[in-house]
N, C-alpha and C positions, 0 to 999 in steps of 0.2 A: 393479371389473373393467373391462376395455376394452370398447368398443362391439362389437368383433368377437368377443366371447366370449358366445355365446347361452346356454350351459349355466349352470344354477344348482346350487349344492351341495345335494344331498339329505342329506349328512352333513357338518356344518361342522367346521372345524379343532379346535374345542373338544370334539368328541365323544370320550368316554372310550375308544373303540375304536382311537384313534391313539396309538401309542407314539413319543415323541420322545427321541432320544439326542443330546446335545450342548447347546450354549448356545442353546436355543430360548426364546422367550417364547410360551408356549402360551395361546391365547385364541381369540376369534371368528376372528381371523386369526393364524396362528402365524408368528412372525418369527425369522429367524436371519441373522447376518452372517458366519457361519463356514463355510468350505469343510470338508467332511467331516461336517457335521451329517447326521443320519439320521432318516428317518421310516419307521416300520414298521407295517404293519397287514395284516389278512386280511379278505377279503370273500366273500360268497356271491353268485353271479350270473354273468352273462355279459357285463356292460357296466360298465366303470369308467373314469372320466375324472378326472384330477387337475386341480385348478383353482388358478390363481395370480393374484395381483394385481401388475401391473407398471405401473400408472398413475403417471405423473410421472417414470418412469425415463429416464435418458439412456444408461445402460449396463445390461446384463442378465445375470442369473445363468444357469447351466445346471443341469439335473437329470439324474441317471442313474437309470433305473428298471429294476428286476429283478422279474420275476414267477415264482414257483415255482422259484427257483434256476436259472432259465434265462439266456439272454443278457442282458447289461446294455445298455440302449438310452439313448443320450444325446440330450437335446433342449435346445438353447439357446433360452431364452425371448426374446420380442420383443414389440413393441407389438401384433402380430397373432398371437402364439403364446403363449397363456397357458392353454390347455386341452390337456392331454397325455394321450392315451389309454393305458391299460394293456393290453398285448397278451400274454396268457399263451401260452407255447409249446405248451401242451396244454390244450384246452378241448373235450373230446369229450363229446357228449351220450349218455346210455345209450339203448339201443334197446329196443323192446318195447312191450307194451300198458301202459295205466295200471296202477300209478301212474307209471311211468317216462315216459310220453308227455308229461306236464305238467312234468317236472322242468326247472328253469332256474336251479338254485342251486349250480352247481359252486363249490367253495371254492378260493380262490387266496391265496397269500402274497406280499405286495409289500414291497420295500425301495426306498427312494429316498435317494440321496446328493445333497447340494447342493454346487455349485461356485459360490461367490460371486465377484463381480468385485472385483478389488483396486483398481480405479480408477487404476492406475499410469499416469502420463503421459497422463491424459485430462482433458478440461475439467471433469469432475466430481470430480477428485482432492480428497480430504479431506471429501467430502460424504455419506459413507455412515454414519458414526458417529451423526450427528444426523438426516440426511434419509433414510437407508436406501437411497439410490440404488445399484443393483447387488446388493442383498441379496435374500433369498428371503422372499416373503410368501405363505404357503400358506393358501388359503381353505377347502379341504375337497375332497370328491369328489362326483361325480354317479354314483349307482348306479341301475340298473334291474333289478327282479326279484330283489333280494336285499338284504342288509344287512351290516354289519360283524361280524366274528367276534372275540370277545374273545381277546386274547393275553396271556400273562404279561409283566410288566414286569421286565426284568433289572436287578437291583440292583448287580451286580458290575461297577463302571465304573472307567475310568482316564482321566484328563484329560492332554492334551498341550498345553503352553503354549509358544508360540514365534512365529516370524515367517513369512516366505514359505516357508521350508523345511518348516515344520510345516503350513502351509496347502496345500502341494503345488504351488505356482506353478512353472511351467517344467519340470515333470517330463517333459513331452513336447516340450520346447523344441528347435526346429530352426533358430533364427535369425529366425523370424517372430513378431512380437509379438501373438499372439492370446491374450488373458488366460485366458478360460475354456476355450479350445481346447487349452491346455497342461495342464489339470488332469484327473486321474483319481483322485478321492478314495478309491475302493474299492481302488486299488492303491498308495496312498501309504503311507508307513511307519507312521503312527499306526494306521491300520486294520489293517495287517498285524501290528504288534506286539500290538495288542489281541486279534486272532484267535489268535495264538500263545499268549497268556496266558489265553485263555478268558474275555475280558472285552468289554464294550461301550465304544467310544471316545467321549470328549468331546474334540473337536478344536478348539482355540482358537488359531488362527494368523493373524496379520495381517501382510501384506507390508510391509516397511519398518520395522516396530516394533522397538524395543529397550528397554533399561532407561532410556535417556536420549533416545530418539527416538520420534516419532509414526509410526503406520502410514500408508501411502498412502491408506487408506480414511478417515482422520481419527481412528482410535483413538488415545488418548493413550498415553504410555509404559506399560510393562507393569504396574508396581505400581499406577498410577492406574486402568488399565483393568480390572484383575482383578475388582473388585466389581460390574462392570456387564456386561450383555448388549449394550447400546448406550447412547447418550448420555442416554436418559431412562428406561431400564428396568434395575433392579438384578438381579443374578444371585443367585437364591435357590433353588437346586435342591432338589427334594423328596428326592432321593437324592444325597448328597454322594459324590464319587469316593473310592474306597478308596486310590487311588494317583494322585499328580500327578507329571508329568514336565516338567522345565523344559529347553528347548533355546533359550536366549536368549543374545545377545551378538554375533551376526554383524553386526548393523547398528550396533553401538556403536563409537565411536572415542575415548571419554574415557580419561584415564589409568587405569591398573590400580587405583590406590588409590581413585579416585572410583567406579569400577565396583564395587569390593568393598563400599563403603558402600551403593551402590544395591542391590546384591544382598542385603545383610543386610536392608534394608527390604523387599525383595520376598519373601524367605523369611518374614519376620514377617507380611506381608499374607496370604500363602497359608496359613500356619499358623493365623491368626486365622479365616480362612474355612473351613478344613478341619481342625478340631482333632485328628482321629483318623487322618488320612491318612498313608501313607508318601510321602515326597517324594524324588524323584531329581533332583538338580541336576547336569546334564551340561554340560561345556564343549564347545561345538560344534566340528565339524571346521574347520580353518583358522584357529582363534582361540587359538593357543598362548599368546599374551600374557595371556589372561584365566584360564588354568587355575589358577594359584596364587591369584588373587583369589577365585575361586569356592570353592576348597578352604578358604581362610581364612574365608570367610563361613559355610560349613557348620560348620566347627569352632567358630566363635564362637556359632553358634545353640545348641550344647550339647544337641541333640535327637537321641535315639537312633533316631528314625524318619526322619531326613534323611540321605541318602547322596550323596556326591560321585562322579561318573563322569567320567573324563577321556577324552573322545573327540577331543581336539584334534589328535592325530596317530595314525596307524596303524589308523584305523577306516574312513575314506572316502578312497580313492585318487582322483586326478584322473579316471581313466576311469570312475568311478562317479558322475560329475557330468555335466551337459550344458553347463556354462559355467564350470567351475572352482569353482562354489559350490553351485548348486541340484542336487539329486539327479536322476539319471535313474532309470528303473524298476529297474535292477539295484542302484543305490545305495540305493533305498528298501528293497529286500529285505535288503541287507546291514545297514543301520542298524536295521531292525526286528528282525532276528535277534539282533543284538548287544544291543539294549535288552531284548528278551524274556529272553534268557539271563541278563543281569546282574540284572534285576529279580527273576526267579524265584529265582536263587541267594540273593539277600539276603532275600527274603520267606520262603524256606524255612529260612534260618538255618543255623548250623553243625550 
């Protein structure tokens, strides 16, 4: 922790009262590199502060905190901002004589979304995958007068694998290059699609990444990155996603035949990691040249639980983007609705 954070965790990040959704490494410090990763917990009491470790960072993540389904409050972490108070919209004490007089254990439900820094065009470019710069390191919470309330862990999960479009970078882009200032993970299309399907999202999107290109954060190409949370921690989820969605190709410029071979390898890697999952391989918008290659890779897999979705045209119009490529909020809704409809149709079957 930084010197300016006096609070100490009364409940460390490894407490079983915390539920993590996404590519988290849960431990004494919980770590994620992924925008859209979610922390969920409930607590009793009237004082709760989220604690983060940002020591050694040159770029900082942001967190979006919601208590009791109220307003979502954003805080961009910094060298002197790594303790984030939770402010419930309603925290009324009961009136009356004892036993009510001594009550200080109101219960509150908290959700936290992470917006990791992509390190795009910064001096730290490429240093997150190994060094964690700009990622989220959650230390736990400081509670007074209460404790954590056990919540069920939702097993019905869907993973979204992609690049900056999946990460949600530039969703609020107005021409100003504020990395985490442009992200709203709770309103990005993976969260919306998961909500529409009644599932919890695992959002794995790295800006700049492709099947043949590294992410700006230092993540290797998609197939190489898939088995890992970061450069030193393998991805071994206790609950494997029931559905995996691929939205890759925007950052690739290799010939279609080369891309097809890379996609075949990628499908094989995902299938090895998730033997029972339904996999949806979508050709992203504006990449018409890769639609046939992805379709051929899916056919070659010979797997009845892998589906091709062609979104290369007719799904995202230019006005649904902020820069001709990255989605704006309306584009996020449009893509989420299309994915949810197509996935549900195929899961339900004829």
